[in-house]
PARO-124960 format. One record per residue (C-alpha): x, y, z; residue number from 1. Coordinates in pm, 1 decimal. Layout:
BEGIN
<atom x="X" y="Y" z="Z" palum="NUM"/>
...
END
This chain:
BEGIN
<atom x="11969.4" y="-18543.9" z="-13693.4" palum="1"/>
<atom x="11815.0" y="-18651.1" z="-14025.6" palum="2"/>
<atom x="12046.4" y="-18636.9" z="-14326.5" palum="3"/>
<atom x="11983.7" y="-18349.3" z="-14566.7" palum="4"/>
<atom x="12047.5" y="-18427.8" z="-14930.7" palum="5"/>
<atom x="12400.2" y="-18318.2" z="-15035.1" palum="6"/>
<atom x="12482.0" y="-18180.8" z="-14696.0" palum="7"/>
<atom x="12816.5" y="-18294.8" z="-14565.7" palum="8"/>
<atom x="12845.0" y="-18457.6" z="-14221.7" palum="9"/>
<atom x="13110.6" y="-18546.3" z="-13962.8" palum="10"/>
<atom x="13113.3" y="-18896.6" z="-14113.0" palum="11"/>
<atom x="13206.5" y="-18749.3" z="-14450.7" palum="12"/>
<atom x="13476.9" y="-18549.0" z="-14293.9" palum="13"/>
<atom x="13620.5" y="-18855.3" z="-14116.9" palum="14"/>
<atom x="13608.7" y="-19051.4" z="-14438.7" palum="15"/>
<atom x="13799.0" y="-18777.8" z="-14626.0" palum="16"/>
<atom x="14060.2" y="-18751.7" z="-14345.3" palum="17"/>
<atom x="14113.1" y="-19132.2" z="-14337.1" palum="18"/>
<atom x="14155.7" y="-19140.9" z="-14718.3" palum="19"/>
<atom x="14419.0" y="-18868.5" z="-14712.0" palum="20"/>
<atom x="14593.0" y="-18992.2" z="-14402.0" palum="21"/>
<atom x="14626.6" y="-19344.2" z="-14550.4" palum="22"/>
<atom x="14744.3" y="-19232.5" z="-14893.6" palum="23"/>
<atom x="15004.5" y="-18984.0" z="-14764.9" palum="24"/>
<atom x="15093.9" y="-19168.3" z="-14447.9" palum="25"/>
<atom x="15052.0" y="-18846.7" z="-14248.4" palum="26"/>
<atom x="14951.3" y="-18773.0" z="-13891.8" palum="27"/>
<atom x="14799.3" y="-18436.1" z="-13975.4" palum="28"/>
<atom x="14524.2" y="-18337.3" z="-14225.9" palum="29"/>
<atom x="14426.7" y="-17979.1" z="-14282.9" palum="30"/>
<atom x="14065.0" y="-17904.2" z="-14383.0" palum="31"/>
<atom x="13984.6" y="-17557.0" z="-14520.6" palum="32"/>
<atom x="13690.9" y="-17414.5" z="-14718.7" palum="33"/>
<atom x="13330.5" y="-17432.1" z="-14599.5" palum="34"/>
<atom x="13346.7" y="-17779.9" z="-14454.0" palum="35"/>
<atom x="13604.3" y="-17671.5" z="-14199.8" palum="36"/>
<atom x="13298.6" y="-17576.7" z="-14010.1" palum="37"/>
<atom x="13219.4" y="-17939.3" z="-13933.5" palum="38"/>
<atom x="13506.8" y="-17946.8" z="-13682.7" palum="39"/>
<atom x="13367.2" y="-17677.1" z="-13459.9" palum="40"/>
<atom x="12989.2" y="-17684.2" z="-13555.1" palum="41"/>
<atom x="12898.1" y="-18028.9" z="-13690.3" palum="42"/>
<atom x="12526.1" y="-17944.5" z="-13680.0" palum="43"/>
<atom x="12558.9" y="-17616.9" z="-13871.8" palum="44"/>
<atom x="12268.4" y="-17520.9" z="-14088.7" palum="45"/>
<atom x="12238.5" y="-17737.2" z="-14405.0" palum="46"/>
<atom x="12299.7" y="-17443.5" z="-14629.0" palum="47"/>
<atom x="12647.7" y="-17413.2" z="-14486.0" palum="48"/>
<atom x="12715.2" y="-17783.7" z="-14543.8" palum="49"/>
<atom x="12551.6" y="-17813.0" z="-14887.1" palum="50"/>
<atom x="12844.9" y="-17887.3" z="-15106.2" palum="51"/>
<atom x="12972.1" y="-18189.9" z="-15298.8" palum="52"/>
<atom x="13334.9" y="-18135.5" z="-15186.7" palum="53"/>
<atom x="13557.7" y="-18121.1" z="-14887.3" palum="54"/>
<atom x="13882.8" y="-17919.2" z="-14934.5" palum="55"/>
<atom x="14178.6" y="-18080.1" z="-14765.9" palum="56"/>
<atom x="14555.0" y="-18139.2" z="-14780.7" palum="57"/>
<atom x="14799.6" y="-18357.6" z="-14588.4" palum="58"/>
<atom x="15034.4" y="-18190.8" z="-14334.0" palum="59"/>
<atom x="15331.3" y="-18359.9" z="-14498.9" palum="60"/>
<atom x="15246.5" y="-18242.5" z="-14852.6" palum="61"/>
<atom x="15581.3" y="-18082.2" z="-14924.8" palum="62"/>
<atom x="15787.0" y="-18378.8" z="-14787.2" palum="63"/>
<atom x="15565.0" y="-18612.9" z="-14985.0" palum="64"/>
<atom x="15615.7" y="-18417.9" z="-15306.9" palum="65"/>
<atom x="15996.7" y="-18412.1" z="-15247.9" palum="66"/>
<atom x="16002.5" y="-18785.9" z="-15196.8" palum="67"/>
<atom x="15772.3" y="-18857.0" z="-15493.6" palum="68"/>
<atom x="15989.6" y="-18639.3" z="-15714.4" palum="69"/>
<atom x="16268.5" y="-18890.1" z="-15683.3" palum="70"/>
<atom x="16066.1" y="-19142.1" z="-15879.3" palum="71"/>
<atom x="15843.8" y="-18934.3" z="-16108.2" palum="72"/>
<atom x="15901.7" y="-18686.5" z="-16379.3" palum="73"/>
<atom x="15771.1" y="-18418.5" z="-16373.5" palum="74"/>
<atom x="15749.3" y="-18372.7" z="-15990.6" palum="75"/>
<atom x="15394.4" y="-18456.9" z="-15867.9" palum="76"/>
<atom x="15184.1" y="-18217.5" z="-15658.6" palum="77"/>
<atom x="14998.4" y="-18345.5" z="-15358.2" palum="78"/>
<atom x="14689.0" y="-18152.8" z="-15457.7" palum="79"/>
<atom x="14683.5" y="-18313.2" z="-15808.4" palum="80"/>
<atom x="14737.1" y="-18652.8" z="-15652.1" palum="81"/>
<atom x="14427.5" y="-18596.0" z="-15428.4" palum="82"/>
<atom x="14228.7" y="-18485.3" z="-15737.7" palum="83"/>
<atom x="14317.7" y="-18801.2" z="-15927.4" palum="84"/>
<atom x="14237.0" y="-19043.4" z="-15646.8" palum="85"/>
<atom x="13953.7" y="-18873.6" z="-15464.9" palum="86"/>
<atom x="13837.3" y="-18583.8" z="-15680.1" palum="87"/>
<atom x="13530.9" y="-18508.7" z="-15885.9" palum="88"/>
<atom x="13430.3" y="-18813.4" z="-16097.0" palum="89"/>
<atom x="13666.8" y="-19054.9" z="-15910.2" palum="90"/>
<atom x="13557.4" y="-19395.9" z="-15775.4" palum="91"/>
<atom x="13568.3" y="-19230.7" z="-15435.3" palum="92"/>
<atom x="13319.8" y="-18974.2" z="-15545.2" palum="93"/>
<atom x="13099.8" y="-19240.1" z="-15696.2" palum="94"/>
<atom x="13112.5" y="-19453.2" z="-15383.5" palum="95"/>
<atom x="13052.8" y="-19184.3" z="-15120.2" palum="96"/>
<atom x="12857.0" y="-18910.8" z="-15291.0" palum="97"/>
<atom x="13112.8" y="-18637.9" z="-15236.4" palum="98"/>
<atom x="13471.3" y="-18580.3" z="-15337.1" palum="99"/>
<atom x="13785.1" y="-18433.9" z="-15196.2" palum="100"/>
<atom x="13925.9" y="-18115.6" z="-15356.7" palum="101"/>
<atom x="14303.8" y="-18125.5" z="-15330.0" palum="102"/>
<atom x="14424.2" y="-17782.3" z="-15209.7" palum="103"/>
<atom x="14729.8" y="-17640.3" z="-15028.4" palum="104"/>
<atom x="14827.4" y="-17397.6" z="-14764.4" palum="105"/>
<atom x="14784.5" y="-17103.0" z="-14998.6" palum="106"/>
<atom x="14439.4" y="-17175.7" z="-15131.8" palum="107"/>
<atom x="14239.7" y="-16995.3" z="-14861.6" palum="108"/>
<atom x="14302.3" y="-16632.4" z="-14766.6" palum="109"/>
<atom x="14333.4" y="-16679.3" z="-14395.1" palum="110"/>
<atom x="14446.8" y="-16423.9" z="-14124.6" palum="111"/>
<atom x="14794.7" y="-16438.7" z="-13994.4" palum="112"/>
<atom x="14807.1" y="-16654.2" z="-13676.5" palum="113"/>
<atom x="14513.7" y="-16867.9" z="-13772.5" palum="114"/>
<atom x="14701.0" y="-17187.4" z="-13682.4" palum="115"/>
<atom x="14721.6" y="-17079.1" z="-13316.2" palum="116"/>
<atom x="14343.4" y="-17043.5" z="-13308.1" palum="117"/>
<atom x="14258.7" y="-17351.8" z="-13515.9" palum="118"/>
<atom x="14013.1" y="-17609.8" z="-13420.3" palum="119"/>
<atom x="14189.6" y="-17951.3" z="-13376.0" palum="120"/>
<atom x="14042.4" y="-18298.2" z="-13325.2" palum="121"/>
<atom x="14196.5" y="-18642.6" z="-13317.3" palum="122"/>
<atom x="14077.5" y="-18932.2" z="-13535.3" palum="123"/>
<atom x="14189.4" y="-19290.5" z="-13509.1" palum="124"/>
<atom x="14303.8" y="-19414.1" z="-13850.1" palum="125"/>
<atom x="14409.2" y="-19772.3" z="-13840.7" palum="126"/>
<atom x="14525.8" y="-19747.6" z="-13481.8" palum="127"/>
<atom x="14723.8" y="-19421.0" z="-13534.3" palum="128"/>
<atom x="14590.4" y="-19092.1" z="-13406.0" palum="129"/>
<atom x="14565.0" y="-18832.0" z="-13686.0" palum="130"/>
<atom x="14509.6" y="-18461.9" z="-13607.6" palum="131"/>
<atom x="14240.5" y="-18284.9" z="-13807.1" palum="132"/>
<atom x="14318.9" y="-17913.2" z="-13822.2" palum="133"/>
<atom x="14064.2" y="-17648.9" z="-13943.4" palum="134"/>
<atom x="14048.9" y="-17275.6" z="-13919.3" palum="135"/>
<atom x="13839.9" y="-17133.8" z="-13626.1" palum="136"/>
<atom x="13501.4" y="-16996.7" z="-13726.8" palum="137"/>
<atom x="13611.0" y="-16627.6" z="-13739.3" palum="138"/>
<atom x="13911.3" y="-16710.0" z="-13961.6" palum="139"/>
<atom x="13691.8" y="-16924.7" z="-14183.4" palum="140"/>
<atom x="13450.6" y="-16638.9" z="-14223.2" palum="141"/>
<atom x="13737.8" y="-16407.7" z="-14325.1" palum="142"/>
<atom x="13834.1" y="-16654.4" z="-14599.1" palum="143"/>
<atom x="13471.9" y="-16642.2" z="-14723.2" palum="144"/>
<atom x="13464.3" y="-16261.7" z="-14713.7" palum="145"/>
<atom x="13786.7" y="-16252.9" z="-14913.2" palum="146"/>
<atom x="13618.2" y="-16427.2" z="-15208.9" palum="147"/>
<atom x="13248.2" y="-16339.1" z="-15149.1" palum="148"/>
<atom x="13073.6" y="-16517.6" z="-15429.5" palum="149"/>
<atom x="12715.2" y="-16624.6" z="-15391.0" palum="150"/>
<atom x="12782.5" y="-16941.6" z="-15201.4" palum="151"/>
<atom x="13028.2" y="-16753.9" z="-14971.5" palum="152"/>
<atom x="12756.1" y="-16491.3" z="-14894.2" palum="153"/>
<atom x="12502.7" y="-16764.8" z="-14825.7" palum="154"/>
<atom x="12751.9" y="-16925.1" z="-14586.3" palum="155"/>
<atom x="12836.7" y="-16608.8" z="-14397.1" palum="156"/>
<atom x="12472.4" y="-16494.0" z="-14377.4" palum="157"/>
<atom x="12355.4" y="-16836.6" z="-14248.9" palum="158"/>
<atom x="12625.9" y="-16831.9" z="-13984.3" palum="159"/>
<atom x="12531.0" y="-16479.3" z="-13882.9" palum="160"/>
<atom x="12161.3" y="-16571.6" z="-13849.5" palum="161"/>
<atom x="12240.9" y="-16854.9" z="-13603.7" palum="162"/>
<atom x="12548.5" y="-16714.9" z="-13426.5" palum="163"/>
<atom x="12569.6" y="-16334.3" z="-13467.3" palum="164"/>
<atom x="12918.9" y="-16232.7" z="-13581.9" palum="165"/>
<atom x="13135.1" y="-16013.0" z="-13366.8" palum="166"/>
<atom x="13198.4" y="-15759.1" z="-13641.7" palum="167"/>
<atom x="13478.8" y="-15594.7" z="-13442.8" palum="168"/>
<atom x="13666.7" y="-15928.4" z="-13432.5" palum="169"/>
<atom x="13600.8" y="-16003.1" z="-13790.8" palum="170"/>
<atom x="13736.0" y="-15661.2" z="-13898.8" palum="171"/>
<atom x="14051.3" y="-15730.8" z="-13697.0" palum="172"/>
<atom x="14094.2" y="-16064.5" z="-13867.0" palum="173"/>
<atom x="14033.4" y="-15904.8" z="-14208.1" palum="174"/>
<atom x="14318.8" y="-15662.7" z="-14132.7" palum="175"/>
<atom x="14539.3" y="-15962.3" z="-14043.5" palum="176"/>
<atom x="14475.0" y="-16129.7" z="-14384.3" palum="177"/>
<atom x="14700.7" y="-16062.3" z="-14684.1" palum="178"/>
<atom x="14423.8" y="-15905.8" z="-14903.1" palum="179"/>
<atom x="14429.6" y="-15667.0" z="-15189.4" palum="180"/>
<atom x="14310.4" y="-15329.5" z="-15050.8" palum="181"/>
<atom x="14000.2" y="-15330.6" z="-15270.2" palum="182"/>
<atom x="13907.5" y="-15682.1" z="-15155.4" palum="183"/>
<atom x="13976.6" y="-15581.9" z="-14790.3" palum="184"/>
<atom x="13759.4" y="-15278.4" z="-14811.9" palum="185"/>
<atom x="13476.3" y="-15470.6" z="-14980.6" palum="186"/>
<atom x="13494.0" y="-15739.2" z="-14706.0" palum="187"/>
<atom x="13484.2" y="-15475.4" z="-14431.0" palum="188"/>
<atom x="13189.3" y="-15294.4" z="-14595.2" palum="189"/>
<atom x="13001.6" y="-15625.3" z="-14632.7" palum="190"/>
<atom x="13051.5" y="-15733.2" z="-14271.4" palum="191"/>
<atom x="12954.9" y="-15382.0" z="-14140.3" palum="192"/>
<atom x="12636.9" y="-15398.7" z="-14350.6" palum="193"/>
<atom x="12565.9" y="-15749.3" z="-14219.2" palum="194"/>
<atom x="12620.7" y="-15634.9" z="-13864.2" palum="195"/>
<atom x="12374.4" y="-15353.5" z="-13903.2" palum="196"/>
<atom x="12092.0" y="-15590.4" z="-13997.6" palum="197"/>
<atom x="11885.5" y="-15775.3" z="-13739.3" palum="198"/>
<atom x="11965.5" y="-16147.6" z="-13712.5" palum="199"/>
<atom x="11605.3" y="-16262.1" z="-13663.0" palum="200"/>
END
C-alpha cells in the first residue's frame, strides 16, 4: 500500500507503543482516539488515518505516578510525561513525523464494557511481549459521536461508506456510554440520519 502523506500506519502505531512501553516499563499500552482503528483495520481509508497524533497511555499509569511521586514534587502525571517526551514539537515528533498525545482512561467517552470487546494485539518490545489494547470499532465510533466535531464526522462517515454501520448496535452502545442527555440525543439523531443515507 503506498503511503499517503500524514496518514498513520501500523508501523507508526508500533513505534508509539514501543516508546511508551520502554519509558514506563509496562506490558500493556492502550490506544484510543481515531488511530485505535489501526488495530482492527490497518488499511482503513486515508481520511480516517490522517492525523499527526496517536493517543495512548500505559496500562500502569497510576502505579507509575504513585512511584514517581516519591521522588518528584508536585506529583507527575503520566499523560504530561508523554507530552514532554513524545508530544507535539518533541524530538520524537521531529524524527518520526507524528507525535504521541498523552491521555488517560477518562479521555474518550466509551461505552461500558468496552474492555471486554477490545481489539488486542501483541508486540515484541525488546524481547518482552506487550499487549496493545484498543476499543472495538463500534465503541470507537461511539466516542466519535460523543464529540462530533468536523474530523469526527469525517471519520464516522468514511467508516460508514466502507463498512455500513449497524445503527441498532451503535444506538445500544450510545446508551451504554455515560453521556449528557443532549449529547446522547444528538449522537442518536446523527447516526439515524447517517443510517438513512445510501452508502454508495
